C-alpha positions in Angstrom: -3.6 0.9 -9.9 -1.3 2.5 -7.3 1.0 -0.6 -7.5 1.8 -0.3 -11.9 1.9 3.7 -10.8 4.3 3.8 -7.9 6.9 1.2 -10.7 6.3 2.7 -13.5 4.4 5.5 -14.3 2.5 5.7 -17.3 4.3 7.0 -20.3 1.8 7.3 -22.2 0.4 10.0 -20.3 3.4 11.4 -19.3 3.2 10.4 -15.7 6.6 10.0 -13.8 6.6 6.8 -11.4 4.8 7.9 -8.2 7.9 6.9 -6.5 10.0 9.6 -8.0 7.5 12.3 -6.6 7.8 14.4 -3.8 5.4 16.5 -1.4 7.0 19.5 -3.5 5.8 18.2 -6.2 1.8 18.1 -5.1 0.5 21.7 -5.8 -1.7 21.6 -2.5 -2.7 20.3 1.2 -4.6 17.9 -0.2 -2.7 16.4 -2.9 0.2 16.2 -0.3 -2.1 14.4 2.1 -3.1 12.0 -0.9 0.8 11.6 -1.7 1.5 10.8 1.8 -1.0 8.3 2.4 0.4 6.7 -1.0 3.9 6.6 0.4 3.0 5.1 4.1 0.7 2.4 2.2 3.4 1.9 -0.2 5.9 1.0 2.6 3.6 -1.0 4.6 3.0 -3.1 1.5 6.7 -3.6 0.7 7.3 -4.2 4.5 7.3 -8.2 5.4 5.7 -9.4 8.4 9.3 -10.3 9.4 10.2 -6.3 9.1 12.3 -6.6 6.2 11.3 -4.2 3.3 11.4 -5.3 -0.1 14.3 -2.6 -1.7 13.2 -1.3 -5.2 15.8 -2.3 -7.1 14.4 -6.0 -5.9 10.8 -4.9 -7.6 12.2 -3.1 -10.4 14.5 -5.8 -11.7 11.1 -8.2 -12.4 9.0 -8.3 -15.0 5.3 -6.7 -15.0 4.2 -10.3 -14.7 6.6 -11.0 -11.7 5.5 -7.4 -10.0 1.8 -8.3 -10.7 2.4 -11.6 -8.6 4.5 -10.4 -6.2 1.8 -7.8 -5.5 -1.0 -10.2 -5.4 1.0 -11.9 -2.2 1.6 -8.4 -0.8 -1.7 -7.0 -1.2 -3.1 -10.3 0.5 -0.9 -9.6 3.3 -1.8 -6.3 3.6 -5.4 -7.0 4.0 -5.3 -9.3 6.4 -3.4 -6.5 8.6 -5.7 -3.6 7.9 -8.4 -6.4 8.5 -7.5 -8.5 10.8 -11.3 -9.7 12.3 -11.5 -11.4 8.9 -9.9 -14.6 9.3 -9.4 -17.2 6.5 -11.9 -14.4 3.9 -12.5 -14.4 0.8 -11.4 -10.6 0.4 -12.8 -10.8 -3.3 -16.6 -11.4 -1.6 -15.9 -8.8 0.9 -15.1 -6.3 -1.7 -11.3 -5.4 -0.7 -10.1 -6.0 -3.6 -11.7 -3.0 -5.1 -11.4 -0.6 -2.1 -9.2 2.7 -3.0 -5.8 2.1 -1.2 -6.7 5.4 1.0 -9.6 3.6 2.6 -7.1 0.7 3.5 -4.7 2.8 4.6 -6.9 4.6 6.9 -8.1 1.0 8.3 -4.3 -0.1 8.8 -3.7 3.5 10.7 -7.2 2.7 13.3 -6.3 -0.7 13.7 -2.7 0.6 15.3 -4.2 3.1 17.3 -6.5 0.4 18.1 -3.9 -2.0 19.5 -2.3 0.9 21.0 -5.1 1.2 23.6 -5.3 -2.2 23.9 -2.0 -2.5 25.2 -2.1 0.5 27.2 -5.2 -1.4 29.5 -3.3 -5.0 29.9 
């Protein structure tokens, strides 16, 4: 899961936490694009509705269990942003929980673009 890899990496596989990676660590354009989406999605995930962003040290100071609980709360808010027309929907039943992070990110971007177009028309 991106959340776990972002904060802890995978020591068994000798994978550093993704938050420590930069585009220069990637080998090609495709990998750079994937990392960019991951970075942007994590920024979106860590930014509350009031615009305040969680600091990495806040998350890193938590136990894994606490971090996972924070993820559940933040992920639900992110899903509401990505799928605003699904008010009061059980996101598990819609299959959102198992969607790739890149699909959720693409939907967020599409919603922002649509919101901008709608505001321009008004």
